[in-house]
C-alpha positions as CSV (number, residue, x, y, z in Angstrom):
1,M,38.0,66.3,64.8
2,A,37.0,63.1,62.9
3,A,39.5,60.8,61.4
4,R,39.4,59.4,57.9
5,V,40.9,56.4,56.0
6,I,43.2,57.0,53.1
7,L,44.1,54.1,50.9
8,T,47.8,54.0,50.0
9,E,50.0,52.4,47.5
10,A,52.3,49.6,48.6
11,N,55.5,51.8,48.6
12,R,53.9,54.6,50.7
13,F,52.3,52.0,53.1
14,R,55.8,50.6,53.7
15,S,57.2,54.1,54.5
16,L,54.3,55.4,56.6
17,T,56.2,55.4,60.0
18,A,59.1,57.3,58.5
19,E,56.9,60.3,57.7
20,P,57.1,63.2,60.2
21,E,53.3,63.3,60.6
22,C,53.1,59.6,61.6
23,R,52.1,59.0,65.3
24,F,52.2,55.1,65.4
25,S,54.7,52.3,65.1
26,W,54.1,48.8,63.7
27,Q,52.6,46.6,66.3
28,H,54.2,43.2,65.8
29,I,56.7,41.5,63.6
30,F,53.8,40.2,61.3
31,T,52.4,43.7,60.8
32,L,55.7,45.0,59.4
33,P,55.2,46.2,55.8
34,D,58.3,44.1,54.9
35,Y,56.6,41.0,56.3
36,I,53.2,41.9,54.6
37,R,55.0,42.2,51.2
38,V,56.6,38.7,51.7
39,W,53.2,37.2,52.5
40,L,51.6,38.9,49.5
41,D,54.4,37.8,47.2
42,S,54.1,34.2,48.5
43,F,50.4,33.5,49.0
44,Y,48.1,36.3,47.8
45,S,45.7,35.1,45.0
46,H,42.6,37.2,45.0
47,G,40.6,39.9,46.8
48,E,41.0,43.7,47.0
49,L,44.0,44.9,48.9
50,Y,43.0,47.5,51.5
51,R,46.1,49.3,52.7
52,G,44.3,51.8,54.9
53,A,46.1,54.7,56.6
54,V,43.9,56.5,59.2
55,Q,44.5,60.2,59.3
56,K,43.4,62.9,61.8
57,G,44.2,66.3,60.5
58,R,47.8,66.1,59.3
59,H,48.7,63.2,61.5
60,I,48.6,59.5,60.6
61,I,47.3,57.6,63.6
62,G,47.2,54.1,62.4
63,A,47.3,51.5,59.6
64,A,44.8,48.8,58.6
65,P,46.2,46.1,56.3
66,L,43.2,44.1,55.1
67,I,41.9,42.0,52.2
68,I,38.3,42.5,51.1
69,Q,36.6,39.6,49.3
70,G,33.1,40.4,48.3
71,Q,31.4,41.6,51.5
72,S,34.0,40.2,53.9
73,A,37.3,41.6,55.2
74,S,40.2,40.0,57.0
75,F,43.8,40.8,57.8
76,I,46.5,40.5,55.2
77,G,48.1,37.3,56.3
78,H,47.0,33.8,57.4
79,S,47.1,32.0,60.7
80,S,49.0,29.1,59.2
81,V,52.2,31.3,59.0
82,C,51.3,34.5,60.8
83,D,51.3,34.0,64.6
84,Y,50.0,37.4,65.5
85,L,47.9,39.9,63.5
86,D,46.6,43.3,64.4
87,F,46.1,46.9,63.5
88,S,48.9,49.4,64.3
89,I,47.5,52.4,66.1
90,A,49.0,55.4,68.0
91,P,48.4,55.1,71.7
92,G,45.2,57.0,72.8
93,C,43.8,57.1,69.2
94,E,42.1,53.7,69.2
95,T,38.5,55.0,69.2
96,L,39.1,57.5,66.5
97,F,40.9,54.9,64.4
98,Y,38.1,52.3,64.7
99,E,35.3,54.8,64.1
100,A,37.0,55.8,60.8
101,L,37.7,52.2,59.8
102,F,34.2,51.0,60.6
103,D,32.6,53.8,58.7
104,D,34.9,53.4,55.7
105,L,34.3,49.6,55.5
106,K,30.6,50.1,55.7
107,R,30.7,52.7,52.9
108,R,32.5,50.1,50.8
109,G,29.8,47.5,51.3
110,V,31.7,45.3,53.7
111,K,29.2,43.3,55.9
112,S,31.5,41.1,58.0
113,V,35.1,41.2,59.3
114,E,37.1,38.3,60.7
115,L,40.2,39.1,62.6
116,R,42.4,36.2,63.8
117,C,45.5,35.7,65.9
118,L,44.8,38.6,68.3
119,R,46.9,38.9,71.4
120,P,45.1,39.6,74.7
121,E,46.2,43.3,74.7
122,S,44.9,43.9,71.2
123,S,42.6,47.0,71.1
124,V,40.4,45.0,68.7
125,L,39.0,43.2,71.8
126,T,38.3,46.4,73.7
127,S,38.1,49.6,71.6
128,F,36.8,48.1,68.4
129,R,34.2,46.1,70.3
130,K,32.8,49.3,71.8
131,V,32.8,51.1,68.5
132,V,31.1,48.2,66.7
133,Q,28.4,47.9,69.4
134,S,27.8,51.7,69.6
135,R,27.2,51.7,65.8
136,G,24.7,48.9,65.9
137,G,27.0,46.1,64.7
138,S,27.7,42.8,66.4
139,F,31.0,41.6,67.9
140,C,31.9,38.2,69.1
141,S,35.2,36.7,70.1
142,E,36.5,33.2,70.8
143,P,39.8,31.4,71.5
144,D,42.1,31.0,68.5
145,G,45.1,29.0,69.8
146,V,47.9,29.6,72.3
147,S,51.3,31.1,72.0
148,M,54.2,30.7,74.5
149,E,56.6,33.4,75.7
150,M,58.7,34.5,78.7
151,D,60.1,37.6,80.2
152,L,63.9,37.6,80.2
153,P,65.9,38.5,83.3
154,E,69.1,40.5,83.2
155,T,71.5,37.6,83.5
156,W,71.8,34.0,82.3
157,E,72.1,32.7,85.9
158,A,68.9,34.5,86.8
159,Y,67.2,32.8,83.9
160,L,68.4,29.3,85.0
161,E,67.3,30.0,88.6
162,Q,63.7,30.8,87.5
163,L,63.4,27.3,85.9
164,P,62.2,24.3,87.8
165,G,65.1,22.2,89.1
166,K,64.7,19.4,86.7
167,Q,64.6,21.7,83.6
168,R,67.6,23.7,84.9
169,H,69.6,20.5,85.3
170,E,68.7,19.3,81.8
171,I,69.7,22.6,80.2
172,R,73.1,22.5,82.0
173,R,73.6,18.9,81.2
174,K,72.9,19.3,77.5
175,T,74.9,22.5,77.0
176,R,77.9,21.2,78.9
177,R,78.0,18.1,76.7
178,V,78.2,20.2,73.6
179,E,80.6,22.7,75.2
180,L,83.1,19.9,75.6
181,F,83.9,20.2,71.9
182,S,86.9,22.5,71.5
183,D,85.8,23.4,68.0
184,L,82.3,24.4,69.1
185,D,81.0,27.6,67.4
186,F,77.7,29.4,67.8
187,R,77.0,31.9,65.1
188,V,74.5,34.7,64.9
189,I,73.8,35.6,61.3
190,D,72.1,39.0,61.3
191,S,73.4,40.4,58.0
192,P,70.9,42.0,55.5
193,R,71.8,39.2,53.0
194,P,72.6,35.8,54.5
195,S,74.5,33.6,52.2
196,E,72.7,31.0,50.0
197,H,74.9,28.3,51.6
198,E,73.6,29.2,55.1
199,I,70.0,29.3,53.9
200,N,70.4,26.0,52.1
201,L,71.8,24.4,55.2
202,F,68.7,25.5,57.1
203,F,66.4,23.9,54.5
204,R,68.4,20.7,54.4
205,M,68.2,20.2,58.2
206,F,64.6,21.2,58.3
207,R,63.6,18.5,55.8
208,L,65.8,15.9,57.6
209,G,64.5,16.5,61.0
210,R,60.9,15.0,60.9
211,A,58.6,13.6,58.3
212,D,55.9,16.1,59.0
213,K,58.4,19.0,58.6
214,N,59.5,17.5,55.3
215,C,55.9,17.5,54.1
216,F,55.3,21.0,55.4
217,M,58.3,22.4,53.5
218,N,56.9,22.0,50.0
219,E,58.0,24.1,47.1
220,E,55.5,26.9,47.9
221,M,56.6,27.0,51.5
222,E,60.3,27.0,50.7
223,S,59.8,30.0,48.4
224,Y,58.0,31.8,51.2
225,F,60.7,31.1,53.8
226,R,63.4,32.3,51.3
227,R,61.5,35.5,50.8
228,L,61.0,35.8,54.5
229,I,64.7,35.4,55.3
230,H,65.8,37.9,52.6
231,G,62.9,40.4,53.3
232,L,63.3,40.5,57.1
233,G,67.1,40.4,56.7
234,A,66.9,43.5,54.7
235,A,64.6,45.1,57.3
236,G,67.3,44.5,60.0
237,V,65.3,42.1,62.2
238,L,66.6,38.7,61.1
239,K,68.5,36.5,63.6
240,L,69.6,33.1,62.2
241,Y,71.4,31.2,64.9
242,M,73.6,28.3,63.9
243,L,75.3,25.7,66.0
244,E,78.5,24.3,64.6
245,V,80.6,21.3,65.8
246,K,83.7,20.0,64.1
247,G,83.1,22.2,61.2
248,A,79.6,21.0,60.6
249,I,76.4,23.0,61.1
250,I,74.2,20.7,63.2
251,A,71.3,23.0,64.2
252,A,69.7,26.3,63.4
253,S,67.1,28.6,65.0
254,L,65.3,31.1,62.7
255,C,64.4,34.1,64.9
256,F,63.4,37.8,64.5
257,D,64.4,40.6,66.8
258,Y,61.9,43.4,67.1
259,R,61.1,45.9,69.8
260,D,63.1,44.2,72.6
261,T,61.6,40.8,71.8
262,V,63.2,37.8,70.1
263,F,60.7,35.7,68.2
264,L,61.6,32.0,67.6
265,Y,59.9,31.3,64.2
266,N,61.3,27.9,63.5
267,S,64.2,25.6,64.2
268,C,65.8,22.5,62.9
269,Y,68.7,20.1,63.4
270,D,70.7,17.4,61.7
271,P,69.4,14.0,63.1
272,A,72.9,12.5,62.6
273,Y,73.8,14.5,65.8
274,A,70.6,13.8,67.7
275,R,72.6,12.4,70.7
276,L,73.8,15.9,71.4
277,S,70.2,17.4,71.4
278,P,71.5,20.1,69.0
279,G,68.1,21.6,68.4
280,A,67.4,22.2,72.1
281,V,71.0,23.5,72.6
282,C,70.7,25.9,69.7
283,N,67.5,27.3,71.1
284,V,69.0,27.6,74.6
285,F,72.0,29.5,73.2
286,S,69.7,31.8,71.3
287,I,68.0,32.6,74.7
288,K,71.3,33.2,76.3
289,K,72.4,35.5,73.5
290,S,69.1,37.4,73.8
291,I,69.7,38.0,77.5
292,E,73.3,39.2,76.8
293,Q,72.0,41.7,74.3
294,G,69.5,43.1,76.8
295,R,66.3,41.8,75.2
296,K,63.2,41.9,77.4
297,K,61.2,39.0,76.1
298,Y,61.6,35.7,74.2
299,D,58.6,34.6,72.3
300,F,58.2,31.0,71.2
301,L,55.1,31.9,69.1
302,K,52.1,29.7,68.5
303,G,51.9,26.1,69.7
304,T,52.2,24.4,73.1
305,E,55.1,22.0,72.3
306,P,56.6,20.7,75.6
307,Y,60.1,22.1,74.9
308,K,58.7,25.7,75.1
309,R,57.4,25.1,78.6
310,H,60.6,23.3,79.5
311,L,62.6,26.4,78.5
312,G,60.5,28.7,80.6
313,G,57.6,29.7,78.3
314,H,54.1,30.3,79.6
315,G,50.9,30.2,77.6
316,V,49.2,33.3,76.1
317,Q,45.6,32.8,74.9
318,L,45.0,34.2,71.4
319,S,41.6,35.2,70.1
320,K,39.7,35.8,66.9
321,A,36.9,38.3,66.5
322,R,33.9,38.1,64.2
323,I,32.3,41.5,63.4
324,T,29.0,42.3,61.6
325,I,28.8,45.8,60.3
């Protein structure tokens, strides 16, 4: 039985996986409908929104969130703020999904598709490639940056033991220096609605940390981050870690917790406490908390900053695909 694409309204797209007929789950944090809504509210300016649900019989086997501009299509989202992008497809239904998608895009006059921020396991690089080539189109892929991640062991001590000796020593030295404070507090804010005070502290430290971060956090980007915190807080995946010493918040790590993976989206610290390495310690404590909660992976996301490797991360090559229909 062939599959077909059904374009959905925003509200139905958000609730697809709650429907009894649905056979897929959202692939990554940046494919969640709650995240897509945040991105659209923050950055969307033009193009036709293509919220495609691929259906086989009564069953929904996947979702295709795209923007069509003229004869070109791309994912909803942008590589500047979205670390991974992909389609969400029921296992074993990849070929049916891509056949339906290819045919529908071609029927709508789409001539080219650019898909960025693809992880190595993305079926775009395998199943979609085969479908495109079998239908006479062209498919090429190339590197598109690197992300960093690590598998988490079952215990904190096991994590420390898997690090090189120098890095293990540095982590112990920095955490012990902070732990000497009797009024140390490490908070995990995971409520659906973080307080404005906590959010404002995050922005204050973000802008104080480095000149480039201050430039990055312009009015448009701050609006996006506020929507992101509220939107993914309401979705139940927000983790805002905050390190407090002597009653003052001195560092924060903005993370998301989804499908046994903790994603470190951004972090900041108060430079007045730089001697304590508060940013590094806050990130380390977030790793420790993730291990205690039984998470399987800690994802530092895109970028190869040295601290990610020092904390145990290894590189994952991302790709982009260019498709001619």
